[in-house]
Structure formats: structure tokens, C-alpha cells
DSSP file (Angstrom, degrees, kcal/mol; ACC not computed):
  #  RESIDUE AA STRUCTURE BP1 BP2  ACC     N-H-->O    O-->H-N    N-H-->O    O-->H-N    TCO  KAPPA ALPHA  PHI   PSI    X-CA   Y-CA   Z-CA
    1    1 A X              0   0    0      0, 0.0     2,-0.3     0, 0.0     0, 0.0   0.000 360.0 360.0 360.0 128.9    0.0    0.0    0.0
    2    2 A X        -     0   0    0      2,-0.0     2,-0.4     1,-0.0     0, 0.0  -0.598 360.0-142.2 -82.3 133.6    1.3    3.4   -1.0
    3    3 A X        -     0   0    0     -2,-0.3    -1,-0.0     1,-0.1     0, 0.0  -0.762  15.8-174.4 -91.1 140.4    1.6    6.0    1.8
    4    4 A X    >   -     0   0    0     -2,-0.4     3,-1.9     4,-0.0    -1,-0.1   0.432  31.0-134.9-115.9   0.3    0.7    9.7    1.0
    5    5 A X  T 3  S-     0   0    0      1,-0.3     3,-0.1     2,-0.0    -2,-0.1   0.864  71.7 -50.0  51.4  42.4    1.6   11.2    4.3
    6    6 A X  T 3  S+     0   0    0      1,-0.3     2,-0.5     0, 0.0    -1,-0.3   0.495  98.5 143.9  85.6  -4.2   -1.6   13.3    4.5
    7    7 A X    <   -     0   0    0     -3,-1.9     2,-0.5     1,-0.0    -1,-0.3  -0.625  29.3-170.4 -81.9 125.3   -1.2   14.7    1.0
    8    8 A X        -     0   0    0     -2,-0.5     2,-0.1    -3,-0.1    -1,-0.0  -0.974  21.6-129.5-114.3 120.0   -4.5   15.2   -0.8
    9    9 A X        -     0   0    0     -2,-0.5     2,-0.2     1,-0.1     0, 0.0  -0.397  27.5-108.9 -72.9 152.3   -4.1   16.0   -4.4
   10   10 A X        -     0   0    0      1,-0.1    -1,-0.1    -2,-0.1     3,-0.1  -0.453  32.7-109.1 -75.5 143.5   -6.1   19.0   -5.6
   11   11 A X        -     0   0    0     -2,-0.2    -1,-0.1     1,-0.1     0, 0.0  -0.403  50.8 -82.7 -63.1 151.3   -9.1   18.4   -7.9
   12   12 A X        -     0   0    0      1,-0.1     2,-0.2    -2,-0.1    -1,-0.1  -0.277  46.0-121.5 -58.4 140.0   -8.6   19.5  -11.5
   13   13 A X        -     0   0    0     43,-0.2     2,-0.1    -3,-0.1    -1,-0.1  -0.484  19.9-115.4 -81.2 150.9   -9.1   23.1  -12.3
   14   14 A X     >  -     0   0    0     -2,-0.2     4,-2.8     1,-0.1     5,-0.2  -0.487  34.0-109.2 -72.6 155.9  -11.6   24.4  -14.8
   15   15 A X  H  > S+     0   0    0      1,-0.2     4,-2.9     2,-0.2     5,-0.3   0.903 120.5  51.9 -51.2 -45.3   -9.9   26.1  -17.9
   16   16 A X  H  > S+     0   0    0      1,-0.2     4,-2.3     2,-0.2    -1,-0.2   0.965 111.0  45.2 -63.4 -47.6  -11.2   29.5  -16.6
   17   17 A X  H  > S+     0   0    0      1,-0.2     4,-2.4     2,-0.2     5,-0.2   0.900 113.1  52.1 -60.0 -40.0   -9.7   29.0  -13.1
   18   18 A X  H  X S+     0   0    0     -4,-2.8     4,-2.3     1,-0.2    -2,-0.2   0.948 112.4  44.5 -65.7 -44.3   -6.4   27.7  -14.6
   19   19 A X  H  X S+     0   0    0     -4,-2.9     4,-2.0     1,-0.2    -1,-0.2   0.800 111.9  52.8 -69.1 -26.7   -6.1   30.8  -16.9
   20   20 A X  H  X S+     0   0    0     -4,-2.3     4,-2.4    -5,-0.3    -1,-0.2   0.881 111.8  45.3 -72.5 -34.7   -7.1   33.1  -14.1
   21   21 A X  H  X S+     0   0    0     -4,-2.4     4,-3.2     2,-0.2    -2,-0.2   0.891 113.4  50.5 -69.1 -40.0   -4.4   31.7  -11.8
   22   22 A X  H  X S+     0   0    0     -4,-2.3     4,-2.7    -5,-0.2    -2,-0.2   0.920 113.5  45.2 -63.7 -43.0   -1.9   31.8  -14.6
   23   23 A X  H  X S+     0   0    0     -4,-2.0     4,-2.3     2,-0.2    -2,-0.2   0.928 115.3  45.7 -62.7 -48.3   -2.7   35.4  -15.3
   24   24 A X  H  X S+     0   0    0     -4,-2.4     4,-2.2     1,-0.2    -2,-0.2   0.904 114.5  49.1 -66.4 -38.4   -2.7   36.5  -11.7
   25   25 A X  H  X S+     0   0    0     -4,-3.2     4,-2.5     1,-0.2    -2,-0.2   0.919 112.5  48.2 -66.1 -38.5    0.6   34.5  -11.1
   26   26 A X  H  X S+     0   0    0     -4,-2.7     4,-2.2     2,-0.2    -2,-0.2   0.863 109.7  52.1 -70.7 -30.9    2.2   36.1  -14.2
   27   27 A X  H  X S+     0   0    0     -4,-2.3     4,-1.7     2,-0.2    -1,-0.2   0.890 113.8  43.4 -66.4 -42.4    1.1   39.6  -13.1
   28   28 A X  H  X S+     0   0    0     -4,-2.2     4,-2.3     2,-0.2    -2,-0.2   0.846 111.3  55.4 -71.4 -33.7    2.7   39.1   -9.7
   29   29 A X  H  X S+     0   0    0     -4,-2.5     4,-2.1     2,-0.2    -2,-0.2   0.917 108.9  47.4 -61.4 -43.9    5.8   37.5  -11.3
   30   30 A X  H  X S+     0   0    0     -4,-2.2     4,-2.3     2,-0.2    -2,-0.2   0.872 111.1  51.4 -65.1 -38.9    6.2   40.7  -13.4
   31   31 A X  H  X S+     0   0    0     -4,-1.7     4,-2.5     1,-0.2    -2,-0.2   0.941 110.8  48.8 -62.7 -41.7    5.7   42.9  -10.4
   32   32 A X  H  X S+     0   0    0     -4,-2.3     4,-0.6     2,-0.2    -2,-0.2   0.875 108.2  52.5 -68.6 -34.9    8.3   41.0   -8.5
   33   33 A X  H >X S+     0   0    0     -4,-2.1     3,-1.1     2,-0.2     4,-0.6   0.899 109.4  51.6 -63.1 -41.2   10.8   41.2  -11.5
   34   34 A X  H >X S+     0   0    0     -4,-2.3     4,-2.4     1,-0.2     3,-2.1   0.924 101.0  61.5 -60.8 -41.7   10.2   44.9  -11.4
   35   35 A X  H 3< S+     0   0    0     -4,-2.5     8,-0.3     1,-0.3    -1,-0.2   0.673  89.5  68.6 -59.3 -17.7   11.0   44.9   -7.8
   36   36 A X  H << S+     0   0    0     -3,-1.1    -1,-0.3    -4,-0.6    -2,-0.2   0.795 113.8  31.7 -61.7 -28.7   14.5   43.6   -8.5
   37   37 A X  H << S+     0   0    0     -3,-2.1     2,-0.5    -4,-0.6    -2,-0.2   0.853 116.7  55.4 -96.2 -42.1   15.1   47.0  -10.0
   38   38 A X    ><  -     0   0    0     -4,-2.4     3,-1.4     1,-0.1    -1,-0.2  -0.844  68.5-149.9 -99.4 122.4   12.9   49.4   -8.0
   39   39 A X  T 3  S+     0   0    0     -2,-0.5    60,-0.2     1,-0.2    59,-0.2   0.692  89.6  66.8 -57.6 -23.0   13.4   49.3   -4.3
   40   40 A X  T 3  S+     0   0    0     58,-0.1     2,-0.5    59,-0.1    -1,-0.2   0.528  88.5  72.9 -86.3  -5.0    9.9   50.2   -3.4
   41   41 A X  S <  S-     0   0    0     -3,-1.4     2,-0.8    -6,-0.2    55,-0.1  -0.944  80.4-134.9-109.8 127.8    8.4   46.9   -4.7
   42   42 A X     >  -     0   0    0     -2,-0.5     4,-1.4     1,-0.2     5,-0.2  -0.722  15.0-166.8 -80.5 107.4    9.1   43.8   -2.6
   43   43 A X  H  > S+     0   0    0     -2,-0.8     4,-2.7    -8,-0.3     5,-0.3   0.921  82.7  60.4 -59.5 -45.2   10.1   41.0   -5.0
   44   44 A X  H  > S+     0   0    0      1,-0.2     4,-1.9     2,-0.2    -1,-0.2   0.876 105.6  45.2 -55.5 -48.4    9.7   38.3   -2.3
   45   45 A X  H  > S+     0   0    0      1,-0.2     4,-1.8     2,-0.2    -1,-0.2   0.913 114.2  47.1 -66.4 -43.6    6.0   38.9   -1.7
   46   46 A X  H  X S+     0   0    0     -4,-1.4     4,-2.6     1,-0.2    -2,-0.2   0.909 113.6  49.3 -62.1 -45.1    5.0   39.1   -5.3
   47   47 A X  H  X S+     0   0    0     -4,-2.7     4,-2.6     2,-0.2     5,-0.3   0.845 105.1  58.1 -71.5 -31.8    7.0   35.9   -6.2
   48   48 A X  H  X S+     0   0    0     -4,-1.9     4,-1.8    -5,-0.3    -1,-0.2   0.959 110.7  42.8 -56.6 -50.8    5.4   34.0   -3.3
   49   49 A X  H  X S+     0   0    0     -4,-1.8     4,-2.2     1,-0.2    -2,-0.2   0.912 114.3  53.1 -60.8 -43.9    2.0   34.7   -4.7
   50   50 A X  H  X S+     0   0    0     -4,-2.6     4,-2.7     1,-0.2    -2,-0.2   0.898 109.8  44.6 -56.7 -47.0    3.3   33.9   -8.2
   51   51 A X  H  X S+     0   0    0     -4,-2.6     4,-2.0     2,-0.2    -1,-0.2   0.804 110.8  55.6 -75.7 -28.1    4.8   30.6   -7.4
   52   52 A X  H  X S+     0   0    0     -4,-1.8     4,-0.9    -5,-0.3    -1,-0.2   0.902 111.9  43.3 -59.1 -47.3    1.7   29.7   -5.4
   53   53 A X  H >X S+     0   0    0     -4,-2.2     4,-2.7     1,-0.2     3,-0.9   0.954 115.9  47.5 -65.0 -50.5   -0.5   30.4   -8.5
   54   54 A X  H 3X S+     0   0    0     -4,-2.7     4,-2.5     1,-0.2     8,-0.5   0.843 107.2  55.9 -64.4 -37.1    1.9   28.6  -10.9
   55   55 A X  H 3< S+     0   0    0     -4,-2.0    -1,-0.2     1,-0.2     4,-0.2   0.776 116.4  38.4 -68.6 -23.5    2.2   25.5   -8.7
   56   56 A X  H << S+     0   0    0     -4,-0.9     3,-0.3    -3,-0.9    -2,-0.2   0.827 125.9  34.3 -97.0 -36.5   -1.5   25.0   -8.7
   57   57 A X  H  < S+     0   0    0     -4,-2.7    -3,-0.2     1,-0.2    -2,-0.2   0.838 133.9  12.0 -89.9 -29.5   -2.3   26.1  -12.3
   58   58 A X    >X  -     0   0    0     -4,-2.5     4,-2.1    -5,-0.3     3,-1.2  -0.631  56.4-178.0-149.1  80.9    0.8   24.8  -14.2
   59   59 A X  H 3> S+     0   0    0      1,-0.3     4,-2.5    -3,-0.3     5,-0.2   0.804  87.5  59.6 -47.8 -32.9    3.2   22.4  -12.4
   60   60 A X  H 3> S+     0   0    0      2,-0.2     4,-1.7     1,-0.2    -1,-0.3   0.864 107.5  45.0 -65.6 -35.8    5.4   22.3  -15.3
   61   61 A X  H <> S+     0   0    0     -3,-1.2     4,-1.9    -7,-0.3    -2,-0.2   0.874 112.1  52.1 -69.0 -38.0    5.9   26.1  -15.1
   62   62 A X  H  X S+     0   0    0     -4,-2.1     4,-2.3    -8,-0.5    -2,-0.2   0.907 108.1  52.7 -66.1 -43.2    6.4   25.9  -11.3
   63   63 A X  H  X S+     0   0    0     -4,-2.5     4,-1.6     1,-0.2    -2,-0.2   0.848 107.7  51.7 -63.0 -37.9    9.1   23.1  -12.0
   64   64 A X  H  X S+     0   0    0     -4,-1.7     4,-0.5     2,-0.2    -1,-0.2   0.902 109.9  49.0 -61.0 -43.1   10.9   25.5  -14.5
   65   65 A X  H >< S+     0   0    0     -4,-1.9     3,-1.1     1,-0.2    -2,-0.2   0.926 110.6  48.9 -64.9 -43.0   11.0   28.2  -11.9
   66   66 A X  H 3< S+     0   0    0     -4,-2.3    10,-0.2     1,-0.2    -1,-0.2   0.830 108.9  54.5 -63.6 -30.6   12.3   25.9   -9.2
   67   67 A X  H 3< S+     0   0    0     -4,-1.6    -1,-0.2    -5,-0.2    -2,-0.2   0.530  78.8 121.5 -79.4  -7.8   15.0   24.6  -11.7
   68   68 A X    <X  -     0   0    0     -3,-1.1     4,-1.4    -4,-0.5     5,-0.3  -0.335  66.4-134.0 -57.6 133.0   16.2   28.2  -12.3
   69   69 A X  T  4 S+     0   0    0      1,-0.1     4,-0.2     2,-0.1    -1,-0.1   0.851  96.5  25.9 -62.7 -35.1   20.0   28.4  -11.3
   70   70 A X  T  4 S+     0   0    0      2,-0.1     4,-0.2     1,-0.1    -1,-0.1   0.882 133.9  26.7 -95.3 -42.5   19.7   31.6   -9.4
   71   71 A X  T  > S+     0   0    0      1,-0.1     4,-1.2     2,-0.1    -2,-0.1   0.491  97.5  89.6-104.8  -0.9   16.2   32.0   -8.2
   72   72 A X  H  X S+     0   0    0     -4,-1.4     4,-3.2     1,-0.2     5,-0.2   0.877  79.6  58.9 -55.1 -44.9   15.2   28.2   -8.0
   73   73 A X  H  > S+     0   0    0     -5,-0.3     4,-2.6     1,-0.2     5,-0.2   0.904 104.4  48.1 -63.0 -43.2   16.3   27.6   -4.5
   74   74 A X  H  > S+     0   0    0     -4,-0.2     4,-2.0     2,-0.2    -1,-0.2   0.856 113.8  49.8 -63.2 -31.8   14.0   30.3   -2.8
   75   75 A X  H  X S+     0   0    0     -4,-1.2     4,-2.9   -10,-0.2     5,-0.2   0.940 111.5  48.0 -69.4 -45.8   11.1   28.9   -4.9
   76   76 A X  H  X S+     0   0    0     -4,-3.2     4,-2.1   -10,-0.2     5,-0.2   0.868 111.9  49.2 -64.4 -34.7   11.8   25.3   -3.8
   77   77 A X  H  X>S+     0   0    0     -4,-2.6     4,-2.6    -5,-0.2     6,-1.3   0.942 112.1  49.1 -68.8 -43.6   12.2   26.3   -0.1
   78   78 A X  H  X5S+     0   0    0     -4,-2.0     4,-2.0     4,-0.3    -2,-0.2   0.962 115.5  42.6 -59.1 -49.6    8.9   28.2   -0.3
   79   79 A X  H  <5S+     0   0    0     -4,-2.9    -1,-0.2     1,-0.2    -2,-0.2   0.869 116.5  47.5 -67.5 -34.6    7.0   25.3   -1.9
   80   80 A X  H  <5S-     0   0    0     -4,-2.1    -2,-0.2    -5,-0.2    -1,-0.2   0.951 141.2 -13.6 -73.3 -50.0    8.6   22.6    0.3
   81   81 A X  H  <5S-     0   0    0     -4,-2.6    51,-0.3    -5,-0.2    -3,-0.2   0.316  90.1-100.9-144.1  13.2    8.1   24.2    3.7
   82   82 A X     << +     0   0    0     -4,-2.0     2,-0.3    -5,-0.8    -4,-0.3   0.823  66.2 159.6  73.2  31.1    7.2   27.9    3.4
   83   83 A X        -     0   0    0     -6,-1.3     2,-0.4    48,-0.1    -1,-0.2  -0.700  23.4-172.8 -95.4 144.5   10.8   29.1    4.2
   84   84 A X        -     0   0    0     48,-2.3     5,-0.1    -2,-0.3    50,-0.0  -0.994  26.7-122.4-130.6 121.4   12.1   32.5    3.2
   85   85 A X     >  -     0   0    0     -2,-0.4     4,-2.0     1,-0.1     3,-0.2  -0.142  28.4-106.4 -66.4 164.9   15.8   33.2    3.8
   86   86 A X  H  > S+     0   0    0      1,-0.2     4,-2.7     2,-0.2     5,-0.2   0.828 118.3  54.1 -62.6 -35.7   16.8   36.2    6.0
   87   87 A X  H  > S+     0   0    0      2,-0.2     4,-2.3     1,-0.2    -1,-0.2   0.912 108.1  49.9 -70.1 -39.2   17.9   38.4    3.1
   88   88 A X  H  > S+     0   0    0     -3,-0.2     4,-2.2     2,-0.2    -2,-0.2   0.874 111.3  50.4 -62.6 -41.0   14.5   37.9    1.4
   89   89 A X  H  X S+     0   0    0     -4,-2.0     4,-2.9     2,-0.2     5,-0.4   0.942 111.7  46.4 -61.8 -50.4   12.8   38.8    4.6
   90   90 A X  H  X S+     0   0    0     -4,-2.7     4,-2.7     1,-0.2     5,-0.2   0.939 115.4  45.8 -58.0 -50.0   14.8   42.0    5.1
   91   91 A X  H  X S+     0   0    0     -4,-2.3     4,-2.6     2,-0.2    -1,-0.2   0.873 115.1  48.2 -59.8 -44.2   14.4   43.1    1.5
   92   92 A X  H  X S+     0   0    0     -4,-2.2     4,-1.8     2,-0.2    -2,-0.2   0.939 116.7  39.0 -64.7 -50.6   10.7   42.4    1.6
   93   93 A X  H  X S+     0   0    0     -4,-2.9     4,-1.9     2,-0.2    -2,-0.2   0.898 118.1  50.4 -72.8 -37.6    9.8   44.1    4.8
   94   94 A X  H  X S+     0   0    0     -4,-2.7     4,-2.7    -5,-0.4     5,-0.2   0.942 109.7  49.7 -55.4 -50.5   12.2   46.9    4.1
   95   95 A X  H  X S+     0   0    0     -4,-2.6     4,-2.0    -5,-0.2    -1,-0.2   0.849 112.6  47.5 -64.4 -34.9   10.8   47.5    0.6
   96   96 A X  H  X S+     0   0    0     -4,-1.8     4,-2.3     2,-0.2    -1,-0.2   0.833 111.4  51.6 -74.3 -31.0    7.2   47.5    2.1
   97   97 A X  H  X S+     0   0    0     -4,-1.9     4,-2.3     2,-0.2    -2,-0.2   0.888 109.4  48.9 -69.4 -40.5    8.4   49.9    4.8
   98   98 A X  H  X S+     0   0    0     -4,-2.7     4,-3.1     2,-0.2    -2,-0.2   0.934 111.6  51.9 -66.2 -41.0    9.9   52.3    2.2
   99   99 A X  H  X S+     0   0    0     -4,-2.0     4,-2.6     1,-0.2     5,-0.2   0.949 110.1  47.4 -56.9 -49.8    6.7   52.1    0.2
  100  100 A X  H  X S+     0   0    0     -4,-2.3     4,-2.0     1,-0.2    -1,-0.2   0.878 113.2  47.6 -63.0 -36.7    4.7   53.0    3.2
  101  101 A X  H  X S+     0   0    0     -4,-2.3     4,-2.5     2,-0.2     5,-0.2   0.897 112.7  49.8 -70.1 -38.3    6.9   55.9    4.1
  102  102 A X  H  X S+     0   0    0     -4,-3.1     4,-2.4     2,-0.2     5,-0.5   0.876 110.2  49.1 -65.9 -36.7    6.9   57.1    0.5
  103  103 A X  H  X>S+     0   0    0     -4,-2.6     4,-1.7    -5,-0.2     5,-0.9   0.908 112.3  50.0 -69.3 -39.8    3.1   56.9    0.3
  104  104 A X  H  X5S+     0   0    0     -4,-2.0     4,-0.6    -5,-0.2    -2,-0.2   0.920 118.6  36.9 -67.3 -43.8    2.9   58.9    3.7
  105  105 A X  H  <5S+     0   0    0     -4,-2.5    -2,-0.2    -5,-0.1    -1,-0.2   0.839 126.2  34.5 -80.8 -30.1    5.3   61.7    2.5
  106  106 A X  H  <5S+     0   0    0     -4,-2.4    -3,-0.2    -5,-0.2    -2,-0.2   0.873 126.1  31.3 -88.0 -38.1    4.3   62.0   -1.0
  107  107 A X  H  <5S-     0   0    0     -4,-1.7    -3,-0.2    -5,-0.5    -2,-0.1   0.749  82.0-145.6 -93.5 -25.3    0.7   61.4   -1.1
  108  108 A X     << -     0   0    0     -5,-0.9    -4,-0.2    -4,-0.6    -3,-0.1   0.988  28.6-157.9  57.2  62.3   -0.5   62.7    2.3
  109  109 A X        -     0   0    0     -6,-0.4    -1,-0.1     1,-0.1    -2,-0.0  -0.297  22.0 -91.2 -72.0 158.5   -3.2   60.0    2.6
  110  110 A X     >  -     0   0    0      1,-0.1     4,-2.6     4,-0.1     3,-0.3  -0.259  41.7-107.1 -62.5 155.8   -6.2   60.4    4.8
  111  111 A X  H  > S+     0   0    0      1,-0.2     4,-1.9     2,-0.2     5,-0.1   0.811 118.8  50.9 -57.1 -34.0   -5.8   59.1    8.3
  112  112 A X  H  > S+     0   0    0      2,-0.2     4,-2.4     1,-0.2    -1,-0.2   0.902 112.0  48.3 -70.4 -38.3   -8.0   56.1    7.9
  113  113 A X  H  > S+     0   0    0     -3,-0.3     4,-3.3     2,-0.2     5,-0.2   0.925 110.7  51.2 -69.1 -43.1   -6.0   55.1    4.7
  114  114 A X  H  X S+     0   0    0     -4,-2.6     4,-2.8     1,-0.2    -1,-0.2   0.914 110.1  50.1 -55.8 -42.4   -2.7   55.5    6.5
  115  115 A X  H  X S+     0   0    0     -4,-1.9     4,-3.0    -5,-0.3    -2,-0.2   0.928 111.1  48.1 -64.3 -44.2   -4.0   53.3    9.2
  116  116 A X  H  X S+     0   0    0     -4,-2.4     4,-2.1     2,-0.2    -2,-0.2   0.928 112.2  48.1 -61.8 -45.4   -5.1   50.7    6.7
  117  117 A X  H  X S+     0   0    0     -4,-3.3     4,-1.9     2,-0.2    -2,-0.2   0.936 113.2  49.6 -60.0 -45.5   -1.7   50.8    4.9
  118  118 A X  H  X S+     0   0    0     -4,-2.8     4,-2.8    -5,-0.2     5,-0.2   0.934 111.1  48.5 -63.9 -46.0    0.1   50.6    8.3
  119  119 A X  H  X S+     0   0    0     -4,-3.0     4,-2.3     1,-0.2    -1,-0.2   0.886 111.9  49.1 -62.4 -36.0   -2.1   47.6    9.4
  120  120 A X  H  X S+     0   0    0     -4,-2.1     4,-2.5    -5,-0.2    -1,-0.2   0.850 112.6  49.2 -66.5 -35.0   -1.4   45.8    6.0
  121  121 A X  H  X S+     0   0    0     -4,-1.9     4,-2.7     2,-0.2     5,-0.2   0.922 113.8  44.8 -67.4 -49.7    2.4   46.5    6.5
  122  122 A X  H  X S+     0   0    0     -4,-2.8     4,-2.5     2,-0.2    -2,-0.2   0.908 114.5  48.8 -68.3 -41.6    2.4   45.2   10.0
  123  123 A X  H  X S+     0   0    0     -4,-2.3     4,-2.6    -5,-0.2    -2,-0.2   0.967 115.2  43.0 -58.6 -58.0    0.3   42.1    9.0
  124  124 A X  H  X S+     0   0    0     -4,-2.5     4,-2.3     1,-0.2    -2,-0.2   0.885 115.1  51.0 -60.3 -38.5    2.5   41.2    5.9
  125  125 A X  H  X S+     0   0    0     -4,-2.7     4,-3.2     2,-0.2     5,-0.2   0.938 109.8  49.2 -64.9 -47.8    5.8   41.8    8.0
  126  126 A X  H  X S+     0   0    0     -4,-2.5     4,-1.3     1,-0.2    -2,-0.2   0.912 112.2  48.9 -61.1 -41.1    4.7   39.7   10.8
  127  127 A X  H  < S+     0   0    0     -4,-2.6     4,-0.4    -5,-0.2    -1,-0.2   0.929 114.2  43.7 -62.1 -45.3    3.8   36.9    8.4
  128  128 A X  H >< S+     0   0    0     -4,-2.3     3,-1.4     1,-0.2    -2,-0.2   0.911 113.1  53.6 -64.5 -41.8    7.2   37.1    6.5
  129  129 A X  H 3< S+     0   0    0     -4,-3.2    -1,-0.2     1,-0.3    -2,-0.2   0.785 105.7  52.9 -71.9 -19.8    9.1   37.4    9.8
  130  130 A X  T 3< S+     0   0    0     -4,-1.3    -1,-0.3    -5,-0.2     2,-0.2   0.525  85.2 102.4 -92.1  -2.2    7.5   34.2   11.2
  131  131 A X  S <  S-     0   0    0     -3,-1.4   -48,-0.1    -4,-0.4   -49,-0.1  -0.556  86.7 -96.4 -77.9 144.4    8.4   32.0    8.3
  132  132 A X        -     0   0    0    -51,-0.3   -48,-2.3   -50,-0.2    -1,-0.1  -0.264  25.4-132.3 -62.3 154.9   11.4   29.7    8.8
  133  133 A X  S    S+     0   0    0    -50,-0.2     2,-0.3     1,-0.1   -47,-0.2   0.725  84.0  13.3 -77.8 -27.6   14.7   31.0    7.4
  134  134 A X        -     0   0    0    -49,-0.1     2,-0.6   -53,-0.1    -1,-0.1  -0.981  68.2-127.6-152.5 158.8   15.7   27.7    5.6
  135  135 A X        -     0   0    0     -2,-0.3     3,-0.2     1,-0.1   -57,-0.0  -0.940  12.9-164.2-114.7 112.9   14.1   24.4    4.5
  136  136 A X  S    S+     0   0    0     -2,-0.6    -1,-0.1     1,-0.2   -59,-0.0   0.665  83.8  64.2 -71.2 -14.3   16.1   21.4    5.7
  137  137 A X              0   0    0      1,-0.2    -1,-0.2   -60,-0.1   -60,-0.0   0.892 360.0 360.0 -74.8 -43.6   14.2   19.2    3.3
  138  138 A X              0   0    0     -3,-0.2    -1,-0.2   -65,-0.1    -2,-0.1   0.445 360.0 360.0 -83.0 360.0   15.3   20.6    0.0
């Protein structure tokens, strides 16, 4: 008897759901790639969303990203056990903080909007900070 260790395969996606996930994943991947150049966009956060979408909609595409010589290891760590290395955490949290500071100084948002942005930053930062720093499995 084959053991599955609690893994339950996902039911197949409808073509509309598959294309929606591929489109949303591609959009996030592009934003993350822009974040490699612009310090105000956190690459890590966008690529976490992208690899999640790709792994569900197109396992072949996710496998190609995991096989990438430079960026594959972080993707593999995230898919295997939700790990983000310290450098990724620092850049993601710092980039989101710079974005929040820029929005505050340049846009002068209303108090409620600033509070909402601050809560979003705190929530995302806490989530990223609590992820493991490495994945011993991969």
C-alpha cells in the first residue's frame, strides 16, 4: 500500500480558473521582477504569490522556476516548507516599509487610509518574519 503522508491531491481546475491563476501569477511575477530594479516593490511577496498560483495552475511552469539556477532555491524552499531566507525577509519588509513611508510623505493620505496601509504592512511583515529561514528538506 502506498503512503501519502496526508497529502491530498487537488481536484482538476476548470480552464477558466487555470487561466485566471496563470494570469494572476504572471502579473505578480512581473511585479516581482520590477521589484528587482525598484526598491519600493518587494520582490519576495509578489513571487510568493506567483509561485503559489503557478504550482496550482501549471506544475510544469512551477518546476521550471524551481530549476532556475539563481532563483530556483527560494522557490523550492517556499513550496517545500514555506521558508524564506533572511535576506529575502529583510528586503521584503524593508521594501514595504519604504513604500509605506513614500506613500505617507508624497501622497499625504487620509488618516484612515494611512492606518489601513500601516495595518497591512504590519500584518505582511509579521507573516514574513514568522516564516522559517531555511528548509532542511530541499
